[in-house]
N, CA, C and O of each residue as an XYZ file, in Angstrom:
572
protein
N      10.089     17.349      5.946
C       9.046     16.583      5.278
C       9.223     15.104      5.623
O      10.332     14.572      5.583
N       8.116     14.457      5.961
C       8.149     13.041      6.319
C       8.382     12.189      5.073
O       8.066     12.599      3.957
N       8.938     11.002      5.282
C       9.133     10.053      4.178
C       7.836      9.762      3.437
O       7.825      9.663      2.210
N       6.753      9.625      4.177
C       5.485      9.309      3.532
C       4.991     10.465      2.659
O       4.360     10.232      1.628
N       5.270     11.694      3.057
C       4.910     12.847      2.220
C       5.725     12.848      0.929
O       5.200     13.153     -0.142
N       6.992     12.509      1.032
C       7.862     12.429     -0.148
C       7.349     11.336     -1.087
O       7.281     11.537     -2.299
N       6.990     10.185     -0.525
C       6.479      9.080     -1.336
C       5.165      9.454     -2.017
O       4.973      9.142     -3.192
N       4.272     10.108     -1.310
C       3.008     10.550     -1.909
C       3.284     11.451     -3.101
O       2.671     11.289     -4.156
N       4.195     12.393     -2.944
C       4.541     13.289     -4.058
C       5.137     12.519     -5.230
O       4.900     12.868     -6.386
N       5.900     11.488     -4.943
C       6.503     10.659     -5.984
C       5.437      9.867     -6.757
O       5.573      9.648     -7.961
N       4.397      9.446     -6.070
C       3.340      8.617     -6.673
C       2.048      9.399     -6.922
O       0.993      8.798     -7.121
N       2.119     10.713     -6.913
C       0.926     11.564     -6.933
C      -0.031     11.255     -8.086
O      -1.246     11.353     -7.912
N       0.483     10.888     -9.244
C      -0.399     10.593    -10.384
C      -1.333      9.422    -10.101
O      -2.428      9.358    -10.658
N      -0.916      8.502     -9.250
C      -1.739      7.342     -8.915
C      -2.441      7.489     -7.564
O      -3.041      6.537     -7.065
N      -2.364      8.683     -6.978
C      -2.971      8.931     -5.675
C      -3.993     10.070     -5.728
O      -5.068      9.969     -5.137
N      -3.663     11.130     -6.422
C      -4.513     12.322     -6.436
C      -5.875     12.007     -7.060
O      -5.971     11.484     -8.171
N      -6.927     12.348     -6.301
C      -8.319     12.143     -6.722
C      -8.641     10.673     -7.015
O      -9.502     10.379     -7.844
N      -7.962      9.767     -6.345
C      -8.150      8.327     -6.541
C      -8.674      7.693     -5.254
O      -8.655      8.300     -4.184
N      -9.139      6.465     -5.392
C      -9.516      5.645     -4.249
C      -8.396      4.650     -4.044
O      -8.115      3.830     -4.919
N      -7.748      4.720     -2.875
C      -6.581      3.884     -2.639
C      -6.794      2.965     -1.445
O      -7.624      3.214     -0.570
N      -6.015      1.901     -1.447
C      -6.000      0.940     -0.350
C      -4.565      0.763      0.102
O      -3.671      0.527     -0.711
N      -4.347      0.878      1.409
C      -3.062      0.499      1.984
C      -3.284     -0.807      2.728
O      -3.966     -0.841      3.752
N      -2.706     -1.879      2.210
C      -2.820     -3.190      2.828
C      -1.695     -3.372      3.834
O      -0.581     -2.896      3.615
N      -1.978     -4.055      4.933
C      -0.999     -4.240      6.009
C      -0.469     -2.882      6.449
O       0.739     -2.646      6.461
N      -1.389     -1.999      6.808
C      -1.060     -0.582      7.001
C      -0.296     -0.256      8.273
O       0.335      0.799      8.334
N      -0.321     -1.099      9.281
C       0.385     -0.783     10.521
C      -0.153      0.510     11.123
O      -1.338      0.591     11.447
N       0.696      1.516     11.277
C       0.296      2.808     11.838
C      -0.433      3.682     10.820
O      -0.981      4.724     11.178
N      -0.444      3.263      9.555
C      -1.139      3.971      8.467
C      -0.530      5.337      8.174
O      -1.229      6.243      7.720
N       0.743      5.488      8.423
C       1.404      6.773      8.165
C       1.326      7.165      6.693
O       1.104      8.333      6.376
N       1.508      6.194      5.787
C       1.405      6.512      4.365
C       0.002      7.001      4.035
O      -0.155      8.005      3.340
N      -0.997      6.317      4.515
C      -2.384      6.667      4.208
C      -2.763      8.042      4.739
O      -3.513      8.776      4.096
N      -2.254      8.381      5.889
C      -2.516      9.710      6.441
C      -1.946     10.777      5.511
O      -2.599     11.790      5.258
N      -0.747     10.563      5.005
C      -0.157     11.507      4.057
C      -0.942     11.533      2.748
O      -1.159     12.605      2.182
N      -1.371     10.371      2.260
C      -2.089     10.282      0.994
C      -3.499     10.861      1.092
O      -4.047     11.311      0.086
N      -4.089     10.859      2.272
C      -5.474     11.310      2.425
C      -5.655     12.784      2.073
O      -6.776     13.222      1.814
N      -4.586     13.540      2.062
C      -4.652     14.956      1.680
C      -5.042     15.098      0.210
O      -5.697     16.069     -0.167
N      -4.645     14.138     -0.618
C      -4.846     14.218     -2.067
C      -5.880     13.230     -2.606
O      -6.479     13.476     -3.653
N      -6.094     12.136     -1.917
C      -6.965     11.065     -2.416
C      -8.429     11.379     -2.145
O      -8.767     12.096     -1.203
N      -9.295     10.821     -2.998
C     -10.729     10.921     -2.741
C     -11.090     10.129     -1.492
O     -11.782     10.627     -0.603
N     -10.612      8.888     -1.437
C     -10.864      8.008     -0.293
C      -9.650      7.127     -0.060
O      -9.006      6.660     -0.999
N      -9.356      6.913      1.202
C      -8.241      6.057      1.588
C      -8.783      4.952      2.490
O      -9.401      5.216      3.522
N      -8.540      3.725      2.083
C      -8.931      2.556      2.869
C      -7.665      1.881      3.364
O      -6.691      1.737      2.625
N      -7.693      1.471      4.615
C      -6.546      0.796      5.223
C      -7.017     -0.475      5.890
O      -8.068     -0.519      6.529
N      -6.214     -1.503      5.724
C      -6.520     -2.754      6.408
C      -5.274     -3.282      7.097
O      -4.151     -3.095      6.630
N      -5.499     -3.935      8.201
C      -4.435     -4.591      8.943
C      -5.096     -5.621      9.847
O      -6.302     -5.568     10.088
N      -4.308     -6.542     10.335
C      -4.827     -7.545     11.257
C      -4.882     -7.040     12.693
O      -5.457     -7.693     13.564
N      -4.280     -5.868     12.942
C      -4.154     -5.351     14.298
C      -4.318     -3.832     14.269
O      -3.642     -3.157     13.493
N      -5.186     -3.296     15.085
C      -5.427     -1.850     15.126
C      -4.599     -1.141     16.194
O      -4.707      0.078     16.329
N      -3.794     -1.846     16.940
C      -3.072     -1.238     18.063
C      -2.056     -0.188     17.652
O      -1.793      0.743     18.413
N      -1.475     -0.321     16.452
C      -0.462      0.654     16.023
C      -1.061      1.801     15.224
O      -0.348      2.734     14.854
N      -2.336      1.746     14.957
C      -2.985      2.726     14.097
C      -2.832      4.133     14.665
O      -3.127      4.382     15.834
N      -2.368      5.042     13.821
C      -2.187      6.441     14.187
C      -3.555      7.061     14.448
O      -4.521      6.753     13.751
N      -3.638      7.912     15.425
C      -4.934      8.498     15.784
C      -5.301      9.724     14.945
O      -6.415     10.232     15.074
N      -4.410     10.207     14.099
C      -4.661     11.403     13.286
C      -5.313     11.004     11.963
O      -4.658     10.992     10.920
N      -6.583     10.682     12.010
C      -7.273     10.168     10.835
C      -8.133     11.252     10.187
O      -8.800     12.023     10.877
N      -8.108     11.302      8.859
C      -8.877     12.276      8.094
C     -10.298     11.761      7.859
O     -10.592     10.585      8.078
N     -11.157     12.649      7.417
C     -12.557     12.298      7.173
C     -12.703     11.269      6.052
O     -13.624     10.453      6.080
N     -11.808     11.299      5.073
C     -11.893     10.374      3.937
C     -11.108      9.082      4.181
O     -10.776      8.367      3.237
N     -10.821      8.794      5.424
C      -9.982      7.675      5.838
C     -10.864      6.582      6.441
O     -11.685      6.857      7.317
N     -10.698      5.352      5.976
C     -11.507      4.226      6.449
C     -10.570      3.084      6.845
O      -9.774      2.619      6.029
N     -10.665      2.636      8.098
C      -9.822      1.538      8.569
C     -10.695      0.343      8.923
O     -11.767      0.486      9.512
N     -10.209     -0.850      8.548
C     -10.878     -2.085      8.949
C      -9.826     -3.128      9.315
O      -8.756     -3.197      8.712
N     -10.158     -3.929     10.310
C      -9.340     -5.095     10.597
C      -9.734     -6.148      9.566
O     -10.875     -6.607      9.526
N      -8.762     -6.517      8.734
C      -9.057     -7.425      7.632
C      -7.762     -8.087      7.164
O      -6.693     -7.479      7.187
N      -7.879     -9.319      6.749
C      -6.768    -10.085      6.194
C      -6.633     -9.728      4.709
O      -7.601     -9.838      3.957
N      -5.461     -9.309      4.292
C      -5.240     -8.915      2.899
C      -5.378    -10.079      1.928
O      -5.512     -9.859      0.724
N      -5.348    -11.293      2.418
C      -5.508    -12.443      1.534
C      -6.975    -12.848      1.369
O      -7.294    -13.734      0.576
N      -7.864    -12.195      2.123
C      -9.301    -12.487      2.056
C     -10.088    -11.200      2.296
O     -10.736    -11.049      3.332
N     -10.031    -10.282      1.346
C     -10.670     -8.985      1.531
C     -12.172     -9.039      1.269
O     -12.651     -9.822      0.449
N     -12.894     -8.194      1.980
C     -14.342     -8.095      1.848
C     -14.770     -7.116      0.748
O     -15.967     -6.947      0.519
N     -13.837     -6.481      0.075
C     -14.171     -5.480     -0.929
C     -14.626     -6.133     -2.234
O     -14.242     -7.258     -2.554
N     -15.448     -5.404     -2.970
C     -15.919     -5.870     -4.272
C     -14.786     -5.834     -5.290
O     -13.799     -5.123     -5.105
N     -14.932     -6.590     -6.344
C     -13.980     -6.548     -7.460
C     -13.891     -5.111     -7.988
O     -14.864     -4.358     -7.950
N     -12.711     -4.753     -8.476
C     -12.502     -3.468     -9.166
C     -12.873     -2.254     -8.315
O     -13.516     -1.327     -8.808
N     -12.479     -2.253     -7.057
C     -12.822     -1.170     -6.136
C     -11.780     -0.054     -6.110
O     -12.143      1.118     -6.017
N     -10.484     -0.396     -6.192
C      -9.427      0.568     -5.929
C      -8.624      0.934     -7.175
O      -8.372      0.105     -8.050
N      -8.233      2.211     -7.220
C      -7.359      2.696     -8.294
C      -5.907      2.300     -8.027
O      -5.164      1.952     -8.945
N      -5.523      2.360     -6.758
C      -4.133      2.128     -6.364
C      -4.104      1.368     -5.048
O      -4.895      1.633     -4.142
N      -3.174      0.413     -4.957
C      -2.960     -0.324     -3.715
C      -1.498     -0.162     -3.328
O      -0.602     -0.297     -4.162
N      -1.272      0.129     -2.054
C       0.078      0.355     -1.526
C       0.357     -0.635     -0.411
O      -0.482     -0.864      0.460
N       1.548     -1.220     -0.448
C       2.082     -1.952      0.694
C       3.370     -1.220      1.061
O       4.382     -1.344      0.372
N       3.323     -0.467      2.140
C       4.438      0.391      2.537
C       5.130     -0.195      3.770
O       4.534     -0.306      4.841
N       6.391     -0.564      3.595
C       7.176     -1.168      4.677
C       6.410     -2.306      5.360
O       6.395     -2.423      6.586
N       5.782     -3.131      4.538
C       4.978     -4.232      5.067
C       5.347     -5.575      4.451
O       4.913     -6.618      4.940
N       6.143     -5.564      3.385
C       6.358     -6.803      2.645
C       7.053     -7.879      3.469
O       6.741     -9.060      3.321
N       7.970     -7.504      4.317
C       8.644     -8.481      5.174
C       7.619     -9.260      6.005
O       7.759    -10.465      6.212
N       6.589     -8.554      6.475
C       5.590     -9.170      7.346
C       4.607    -10.061      6.590
O       4.037    -10.985      7.170
N       4.407     -9.790      5.305
C       3.387    -10.539      4.559
C       3.972    -11.457      3.479
O       3.222    -12.113      2.756
N       5.289    -11.508      3.365
C       5.910    -12.260      2.269
C       5.453    -13.714      2.193
O       5.274    -14.241      1.095
N       5.264    -14.364      3.319
C       4.864    -15.770      3.293
C       3.433    -15.948      2.780
O       3.052    -17.053      2.391
N       2.646    -14.889      2.775
C       1.266    -14.936      2.294
C       1.120    -14.275      0.923
O       0.012    -14.220      0.390
N       2.207    -13.773      0.344
C       2.132    -13.026     -0.903
C       1.453    -13.819     -2.019
O       0.760    -13.236     -2.852
N       1.639    -15.117     -2.046
C       1.022    -15.950     -3.086
C      -0.511    -15.878     -3.022
O      -1.172    -16.087     -4.039
N      -1.084    -15.589     -1.853
C      -2.529    -15.415     -1.701
C      -2.928    -13.941     -1.789
O      -4.005    -13.613     -2.286
N      -2.060    -13.062     -1.306
C      -2.375    -11.633     -1.268
C      -2.333    -11.009     -2.662
O      -3.182    -10.178     -2.987
N      -1.375    -11.389     -3.479
C      -1.264    -10.771     -4.810
C      -2.540    -10.947     -5.645
O      -3.056     -9.952     -6.156
N      -3.071    -12.164     -5.807
C      -4.303    -12.280     -6.602
C      -5.496    -11.553     -5.973
O      -6.375    -11.061     -6.682
N      -5.521    -11.489     -4.665
C      -6.605    -10.780     -3.984
C      -6.486     -9.275     -4.230
O      -7.496     -8.602     -4.438
N      -5.271     -8.745     -4.207
C      -5.067     -7.329     -4.538
C      -5.474     -7.052     -5.988
O      -6.112     -6.038     -6.272
N      -5.114     -7.933     -6.881
C      -5.491     -7.748     -8.289
C      -7.007     -7.825     -8.479
O      -7.561     -7.151     -9.347
N      -7.660     -8.628     -7.685
C      -9.118     -8.744     -7.780
C      -9.813     -7.429     -7.422
O     -10.750     -7.016     -8.105
N      -9.361     -6.777     -6.364
C     -10.006     -5.542     -5.908
C      -9.478     -4.297     -6.622
O      -9.975     -3.193     -6.399
N      -8.481     -4.473     -7.474
C      -7.877     -3.368     -8.223
C      -8.642     -3.132     -9.524
O      -9.018     -4.082    -10.211
N      -8.868     -1.869     -9.855
C      -9.520     -1.525    -11.122
C      -8.625     -1.914    -12.293
O      -7.425     -2.124    -12.116
N      -9.198     -2.010    -13.476
C      -8.494     -2.492    -14.673
C      -7.220     -1.699    -14.975
O      -6.221     -2.289    -15.388
N      -7.233     -0.413    -14.784
C      -6.056      0.422    -15.066
C      -5.246      0.694    -13.801
O      -4.389      1.577    -13.789
N      -5.513     -0.057    -12.749
C      -4.896      0.198    -11.457
C      -3.463     -0.287    -11.341
O      -2.934     -0.962    -12.224
N      -2.855      0.080    -10.220
C      -1.465     -0.287     -9.958
C      -1.293     -0.650     -8.482
O      -1.908     -0.056     -7.597
N      -0.443     -1.635     -8.253
C      -0.039     -2.031     -6.902
C       1.406     -1.567     -6.725
O       2.263     -1.852     -7.562
N       1.669     -0.853     -5.636
C       3.032     -0.447     -5.303
C       3.464     -1.166     -4.033
O       2.795     -1.091     -3.002
N       4.578     -1.855     -4.122
C       5.214     -2.436     -2.945
C       6.437     -1.574     -2.688
O       7.331     -1.481     -3.530
N       6.474     -0.941     -1.517
C       7.498      0.052     -1.223
C       8.223     -0.333      0.055
O       7.600     -0.691      1.055
N       9.541     -0.256      0.010
C      10.339     -0.542      1.193
C      11.397      0.500      1.446
O      12.029      1.007      0.519
N      11.585      0.817      2.723
C      12.696      1.668      3.154
C      13.486      0.992      4.274
O      14.673      1.262      4.454
N      12.822      0.116      5.020
C      13.483     -0.582      6.112
C      14.323     -1.716      5.556
O      13.975     -2.321      4.543
N      15.431     -2.001      6.224
C      16.364     -3.021      5.735
C      15.695     -4.374      5.507
O      15.927     -5.007      4.477
N      14.874     -4.825      6.445
C      14.223     -6.124      6.288
C      13.303     -6.129      5.065
O      13.274     -7.103      4.312
N      12.558     -5.049      4.870
C      11.680     -4.968      3.701
C      12.484     -4.902      2.416
O      12.183     -5.613      1.457
N      13.501     -4.057      2.387
C      14.326     -3.898      1.187
C      14.949     -5.238      0.796
O      14.892     -5.634     -0.368
N      15.533     -5.922      1.747
C      16.169     -7.213      1.487
C      15.148     -8.226      0.944
O      15.421     -8.932     -0.026
N      13.989     -8.285      1.574
C      12.952     -9.238      1.167
C      12.417     -8.898     -0.220
O      12.240     -9.790     -1.051
N      12.160     -7.619     -0.477
C      11.668     -7.190     -1.791
C      12.682     -7.534     -2.876
O      12.303     -8.022     -3.941
N      13.954     -7.288     -2.625
C      14.992     -7.606     -3.611
C      15.050     -9.105     -3.876
O      15.204     -9.527     -5.022
N      14.927     -9.908     -2.826
C      14.968    -11.364     -2.991
C      13.775    -11.890     -3.790
O      13.929    -12.794     -4.611
N      12.602    -11.333     -3.557
C      11.395    -11.831     -4.219
C      11.242    -11.273     -5.631
O      10.849    -12.003     -6.541
N      11.545     -9.992     -5.827
C      11.248     -9.337     -7.102
C      12.471     -9.055     -7.982
O      12.320     -8.715     -9.155
N      13.660     -9.189     -7.433
C      14.880     -8.994     -8.220
C      14.919     -7.657     -8.926
O      14.705     -6.616     -8.304
N      15.195     -7.676    -10.240
C      15.374     -6.428    -10.984
C      14.065     -5.701    -11.281
O      14.089     -4.632    -11.891
N      12.927     -6.252    -10.865
C      11.654     -5.523    -10.972
C      11.565     -4.431     -9.911
O      10.771     -3.499    -10.037
N      12.377     -4.548     -8.872
C      12.422     -3.548     -7.810
C      13.402     -2.449     -8.213
O      14.556     -2.723     -8.544
N      12.934     -1.213     -8.183
C      13.747     -0.070     -8.613
C      13.823      0.960     -7.494
O      12.847      1.205     -6.784
N      14.996      1.555     -7.353
C      15.161      2.633     -6.386
C      14.668      3.937     -6.989
O      15.038      4.300     -8.106
N      13.833      4.633     -6.241
C      13.392      5.985     -6.582
C      13.547      6.801     -5.302
O      12.863      6.564     -4.307
N      14.457      7.761     -5.352
C      14.834      8.486     -4.144
C      15.268      7.465     -3.095
O      16.108      6.612     -3.384
N      14.716      7.533     -1.887
C      15.115      6.596     -0.831
C      14.200      5.385     -0.740
O      14.241      4.656      0.252
N      13.371      5.155     -1.761
C      12.380      4.091     -1.733
C      12.706      3.001     -2.743
O      13.009      3.295     -3.899
N      12.647      1.758     -2.318
C      12.711      0.628     -3.219
C      11.264      0.300     -3.587
O      10.451     -0.011     -2.716
N      10.946      0.372     -4.898
C       9.550      0.275     -5.331
C       9.392     -0.806     -6.396
O      10.154     -0.879     -7.360
N       8.384     -1.636     -6.187
C       7.937     -2.586     -7.197
C       6.568     -2.099     -7.652
O       5.690     -1.825     -6.834
N       6.397     -1.995     -8.954
C       5.136     -1.553     -9.529
C       4.522     -2.732    -10.281
O       5.138     -3.299    -11.184
N       3.305     -3.087     -9.895
C       2.608     -4.206    -10.539
C       1.320     -3.664    -11.137
O       0.455     -3.154    -10.425
N       1.207     -3.780    -12.432
C      -0.012     -3.343    -13.138
C      -0.934     -4.537    -13.302
O      -0.479     -5.671    -13.449
N      -2.225     -4.275    -13.275
C      -3.211     -5.333    -13.433
C      -3.239     -5.780    -14.852
O      -4.010     -6.674    -15.202
């Protein structure tokens, strides 16, 4: 079982039958795993070159800056940043309010790290708000 499948199962309550966004998606491996259970999966990144070609019908990709999203307010049930925080940390002060804007009132943002650079950065920025669950370091931010 892939890491992303394990993570989806861990977060299934916030993924199953939901509309989710993976910001800074890279290859979108998490979104591909989540698309099996989600109503709709939206992915954004500044670069489409790493995007995995195995895309589901309910999968939508756009080249978009996470600090300036084109989505309407209150669009997503769940937002995921999977192994991306190291790359976006310098913009987090702009990305966080933008994620909260597009997140529904009862929604949740998950920042997840497994790579050393992400884990180290997440621990430095979020401290004891970051919790280990299985092999994932997870920060949960509620709107």
